[in-house]
C-alpha positions as CSV (number, residue, x, y, z in Angstrom):
1,M,141.5,76.8,119.6
2,T,139.9,80.5,119.2
3,V,139.9,79.8,115.4
4,G,138.0,76.7,115.8
5,R,135.2,78.3,118.3
6,E,134.7,81.4,115.7
7,D,134.3,78.9,112.9
8,L,131.6,76.9,115.1
9,I,129.8,80.2,116.0
10,H,129.8,81.4,112.4
11,S,128.6,78.0,111.3
12,L,125.7,78.2,113.3
13,A,124.7,81.7,112.7
14,K,125.0,80.8,109.2
15,S,122.7,77.8,109.7
16,M,120.1,79.8,111.7
17,G,120.1,82.8,108.9
18,V,122.1,85.3,110.7
19,G,124.0,88.0,109.0
20,E,125.3,87.5,105.5
21,A,123.7,84.2,105.1
22,Q,120.2,86.0,106.1
23,K,120.4,88.1,103.3
24,S,120.9,85.7,100.9
25,K,117.5,84.0,102.0
26,Y,115.5,87.0,101.2
27,T,113.4,85.9,98.2
28,S,110.8,86.9,96.0
29,G,107.3,85.7,96.9
30,K,105.6,82.5,96.0
31,Y,101.8,82.2,96.0
32,N,100.7,78.6,97.0
33,V,97.3,77.9,95.0
34,D,96.2,75.2,97.2
35,S,96.4,76.8,100.4
36,G,96.1,80.4,99.2
37,T,99.1,82.0,101.0
38,I,102.1,83.8,99.8
39,F,105.7,82.6,101.2
40,T,108.1,85.5,101.1
41,N,111.2,86.3,103.1
42,G,110.4,83.7,105.7
43,H,107.1,84.7,106.1
44,V,103.6,83.3,105.4
45,I,100.7,85.9,104.5
46,T,97.4,84.1,105.0
47,K,94.6,84.1,102.3
48,V,92.5,86.4,105.0
49,T,95.2,89.0,104.9
50,I,95.7,88.7,101.2
51,D,92.1,89.3,100.8
52,Q,92.1,92.2,103.2
53,A,95.0,94.0,101.1
54,K,93.4,93.5,97.8
55,Q,90.1,95.0,99.6
56,Y,92.1,97.9,101.2
57,F,93.9,98.8,98.0
58,T,90.6,98.6,95.9
59,T,88.8,100.9,98.4
60,Q,91.5,103.6,98.6
61,Y,91.9,103.3,94.6
62,R,88.1,104.1,94.0
63,K,88.3,106.8,96.7
64,L,91.1,108.6,94.7
65,A,91.1,107.8,91.2
66,S,87.9,110.0,90.5
67,K,89.1,112.9,92.3
68,D,89.9,116.1,90.3
69,D,93.3,116.5,92.0
70,E,96.6,115.5,90.5
71,G,97.9,114.5,94.0
72,A,95.0,112.1,94.6
73,R,95.2,110.4,91.2
74,D,99.1,110.0,91.7
75,M,98.3,108.0,94.8
76,A,95.5,106.1,93.2
77,A,97.9,104.9,90.6
78,L,100.1,103.6,93.6
79,Y,97.1,101.7,94.8
80,E,96.2,100.3,91.5
81,V,100.0,99.1,91.1
82,A,99.6,97.3,94.7
83,M,96.2,95.8,93.3
84,E,97.8,94.5,90.2
85,A,100.8,93.2,91.9
86,I,98.8,90.9,94.2
87,N,96.6,89.9,91.5
88,M,99.5,88.9,89.4
89,M,101.0,87.0,91.8
90,V,97.8,85.1,92.9
91,E,97.2,84.4,89.1
92,S,100.6,82.9,88.4
93,G,100.7,81.0,91.6
94,V,102.8,78.0,92.2
95,K,101.4,74.7,93.5
96,P,103.4,73.3,96.6
97,D,105.1,70.6,94.4
98,G,106.5,73.5,92.1
99,Q,104.2,73.2,89.2
């Protein structure tokens, strides 16, 4: 009887995305062109948040890129990567029907 109960609990946990099943649900993000949102790892990132992130990374990049300091330029390069990653995701967006 205990085995059946454990199977039931495991099955319910798996269907809810708990444990090992949850790890397999993590996927790379998809940008929805129509809604302007990113769907990733069970989260929805809105267009407003995406725009704020792009603005933040652009501002930080501009502040640091022109400084005569190697550490600042290194950080600017990281911000540039973040900006480009967002732009690449948006530019290669997916329509809701998968096209």
